[in-house]
N, C-alpha and C positions, 0 to 999 in steps of 0.2 A: 250489334245491336245495342238497342237505349234502351231502358226499365221503363216499364209502363208508364212508371210514375216520374217519370225523370222532369226536371223543373219545378216540382211542387215543394214549397215550405209549407213546414208544421210549425210550429210554434206549441209545445207539449207540457202543460203543467199537470199532465195525469201522474199517479204514483200506485205503487203494488200491483194491480195483477190484470184488471180490465180494462182501462185506460190502456199503460203499456203494448198489451197484447195485440190493440188495435193498434198503435203508432209502430209495433214490427213491426206487423206484416206490411203496413205502407212502408216503413225503409227499406224491406227486402226488396219492395220492387221501384222502387228509387226514388221516392220523396225522401228529401231533408229535413231530420229529425232534428230538432233544436230543445232539449230537455231542459225544460227550467226548471231547479230544483230549490229548495232552501237552504240557504247558508250552514255549514257547520254540519248537518245530518244528513242531508238530500233526499231522496226519496227512502221512505221506511224500508223498503224489501233491499236493501243495501246491505241491512244489518239481520237479515234471515239465510242460515244454513239452509241446506247443505255447502260445502266449501271450494272454491278450486282455488288452493295455496289459501291468501287471505281473501277471495275474493268470492262475493254471495252468488253461489250455481245460481240461485233464484233472480237473482238480477239478473247477472246475466244472459238467461235466458229467455228474457222479456226486452231486454232492453239493447243490442248488437244491433251495431250498424246507425245508433245516434249521437247526438254531440249531446254534454252538459256546460250549462252555464249556474253558476248560483246566484240567486237574485232576491233580496229579501224587497216583496211588495208594498212597504207598509214606509218604505225607505225613498225620500224623494227622488236620488240621483239611479237608485235598481228600478221605479218604475220608468224614468227617462228613457233607460235601459231597452226594458221589456215593451214599453211603446215606441219605440223604436223599431224593436222586431217587427210588432205585429203591422207598421205600416206595408213593409214587404210579404205578413205572412199571405199562405190564401186560406191556412185554416189554423184555429184554437184548440183544444183542445185541454178538459179538465174530468176529475170525478170528485171534487169539493162536493160536501153537503149543500142543497138547495140555498140559496140565499147568501155563500159564502163568496161569491164572486161580485155582485151588487154590493157588499160591504166593503170590500178593495176598490171600489168605484166603478168595475169593468165587468157589470151587468149585461147581457144581450143589447138590450136598447141603448144604452149607452155605446157599447160596440159597433152597432152595428148604423149609427148617427155617425162616427167618428170615423168607421172601417167599413164605408158601405159594400163593397165586395168579399169582405173577411167571412168564412163558412165557421160556426161553432159548431162545436159538439162536448156534450156533456151526457157523461154518464152517471146513473146516482142510484139509489137503491130502487124510489119508488117514482121518480121523474118531477118532471121541476113543477107539476099543476096537481091538484086530488090532495085530498083530507089527510094522506098518507106521506107526502111530500120530506116531510120533516124528519120523517120516521128514520132511525140509523138501522141500517143495514149491514150485512155481508154474506158470503156468500150461503152457509147453511141456513141462515133466518130466509129467505127467499128460494131455496130450495122446498123448504118444510110450505112458506105459505105458500107455493102456486103450484104445488099441490106434486112436485116431481118426487119428494118421498115419500108419499103414499102410495105409489105406484110401484118404489124401487126396494129390491127384498124380497125373499120368500112368503108364499102364503103361511099364515098363523101367526109368524115372526114379526117380531116390532120393524116398523119399517123403515130403512137406511137414507144416509145420504150417499150420492152418485160418490164414488171414490176420486174422478178428478173434480175440481172448482166449476160447475157447467153453470155455475149463476153467474161468475164473473165473464166467464171463455163467451160464453153465450152473448151477456152485453156487449164486451170486446168485437166479437163478429160483426151482430147488428150495427154498433155505431160504423164499424168499415163501411157496411152498405150504406148505412144512411150518408155516409159523410159522401161516400163516390156519386149518389146521386144526388145530392143538392149541390156536388162539384159540376154534373153532368147541365142539372138545371143553370146554375149560374152562366154558362156556355151558352143557354138561350137566350136569359135575360140581363143578364150582367151583372145582377145584384146576389149577397149571402144570404144565408140563411141558419137559422139555430137547428141544430138539429138533437133530442132531446128524446134519449134513451134508460130506461127503466130498468133495472136485472128484474124485478118482480114483473114486466109485460113480457122479459122474453122468456120469463120459466112458463107463462100461459102459453105462449108461442109455440114451444117446445113439445107442450102436453096435446096437440094434434089429434090425435084418435081418441083419448080419451074423455076431450071434452065436446067432442062431435058423439060420442056416445052417450053421456049424460045428458045432451041436448035431447038425441032422439030416442031414448028408452029409458028414462031413468034413471039409471044403472049408475051406481059411486063404485067404478071398479077398486079393489082393491089390490097389494102388493100382488105383481105375477111374476115374479122370477125370473127364469131367463126363455120365456115362451110370450112367442105374442100373438097375443087374443085377437087381432082379427083376422090373420092367418090360420090355414089348416097344417094340425100336424103332418108329420113331422116338421117341426120348425122348434126347436128348443137345445138343449144339451141333453146329451145320453149317455151309457155309461161303457165304455172301452174296459180291455181288461186291465188296463192301468190308471185309468184315470174318464174325463169328460172329453167328450166330443159333441163339436156343435155341427147339428145337419141340420141345413135348412130347404128341406123338401117340399116346398106349398103346394102344389097343385098337382092336380093326379097322375101327369105326363111323369113332373120328376117322381114321385113315389113307386111309381110301377119302373124306373129306371135304379130305383133306393132296391126296393124288394128282390131284381135279379139283381145286384150288386151285391147284398151281403144272403143269397142262394136260399131266398123265401121268395119267388117267381106268387107260390099260390094265396099270398097276403093280400097284393092287389085285388085278387079278382072275391077276396073275402067280402061278402055283404058287408060284416061291422067294420070293415076300413074302405070299400073301392070309392067311397066319396068322400069330399071334402068335409061334410057334414055328418058322414056317419064317422070318420075318424074322430072329429072334435068329439062326439058323442059317446065315444070308447076310448079319448087320450091317453088315461092310465092304464088299459089294455092292451092298448098301441106299445108305448113304452115301454111296458114289461117285454112287451115279446122282440121288441128292437136290441132293447137290452143284454136279452139272451142270445140273441145272434152276435149283437158286438163283442163281446164279451171274449171271443174265444179267439180276438189279437187286438193288438196294440192301438194307440192312438195314433201314430205316426203307419202305421200298415193299413189303417183305413182312410185317415186321411189320404195316403197317396192312392189307393184304392177306388175311393168313390170319386174323388179329382178324373183320376183317367176317366171314372165312366159318367162322364160330367154332371156331378152332382156339384151343388153350393156345400161342402164340407173342410170343416178345419179345424185345428185343436184351440185351445184355451193359451194364451202364452203367456209367462212371466214378460217381465220387462225386459229382462236379458236376450229372452228369446224371438221377441218380438222385434229388436233393433238388430239381430243378428242374420234376420229372412235375408236372401238377396237381391229381393221388391226392394227393398228399403235402399241399399246402395245402387240401384240399378234406376233408382227415381230421385236419384240427389237428395235421400230424407235426412243426411246426415250429414251437417256442414262443418268444418275444421276454422277454429279460430287461433289464430298467433297472437294471445294479449301481453301485452311489453309490460304490465304486472305479474301477471302469474304463470306465463309461458301458456303452452299450447293443451286444450279441449276443445272436446266437440258438444256439438247443438244440434236440436234438430232442426230442419231445415224447410223450406215455406212448401204448403202443397198444394199452392198455385203456379200452375205452369202455361204458361204463353210460349206460344209457337215462334214469335217472333222477338222477343224479351227476351233477357241473359237468366242464366239461375245459376250461379258463381256457389264455387264447393267451398272455398272461401271466403268467409265470412269477417268483417270487422269486429272488434270486441266492444262491449257496451262500456262506455266512458266512465274514468272516474268522476268523481264530483268535482267540477268546474273546469276538467280540464281541456275547454274549448274557449273559454274567456279571451281569450287575446285571441286568436284567428276569428270570435265572432264578432267583435267589437272592430277589428281592423276592418273586416266585412261590412260595416254599419258605416261606419268613416268613411270609407271609400265611396259608398254607397251618397251618405250626405256630400260629399267633395261632387260626383256628378250629377245629382239634383243642382247644386246651387250654379256649377257651372251653368 
């Protein structure tokens, strides 16, 4: 079986998180990703802890399977190598501030004229157009400005940042989608295109329900905690004997099943709870009744019991508990890396499973800075010789 993106060449100028997350997904599925880094220091993420021995775990988790070459794009000899790479590339990715590539002489208009089939993918805080395009942005800035933080956290308390870097990661995901769309479009017409992804835009896109609710009702939703305001309860976190338990019984049929499972069948017929609207109106009382029943047993007991009854339920796992779940191994969601620099470690696998493409358990380590220079230059040299012949 061949990987889905076998034969695709990506020249990758991105660093830290949003862009590298995108190109890692593509590398996982067979794309050849040549990471072009600043000589001496490379990607800033190389200096971020924690560490696998002397190697950044942060950097390793985002750059496995890639190649590295160090080039200073302000020097003529390195620009010549970079331009040779672009002649062969299908995709160029970058996540600099808008205008940086133009100052280097590699803006979209210049690149498109010289390499008409090249697809250009850019991720930035606010995009390449609009009055805010030059603003600096980090994950937390766009989480706040895009509304995500305003609905995250418990009612009555200060809004909080989503625990994972959803600003960067969503931009990386949308950039991946955009690049694949542009590749498909190039198949039809033969020309490359520019994919312009703004982290701020991505946060708005993730606000689906809350923005729709605002335009429909004028209501500005505040922090919602762990419940889902669009869905009838019980849909949230409830209290078992030893901690929180997630129950998502968001319709009348599932609510009746839940009442049977916790030995409270009469609740399904109670006018206070018999319909989704009634349960919404009496949500606090419903939570109290459920917590009273659930306090009799542990989270583990209720999880097993409710799942066996056909109900969506589960614990709130810590990281160590999440990765130990049997489904993780069964879905190949932990992969092994034998790194020549620091030895063996494990990373999260690819969540994209394709029936006729491989999903190897062993992955190539993230590269040392400039480790692939000789091999890359040799490839460029042999390609140039073939062209001359």
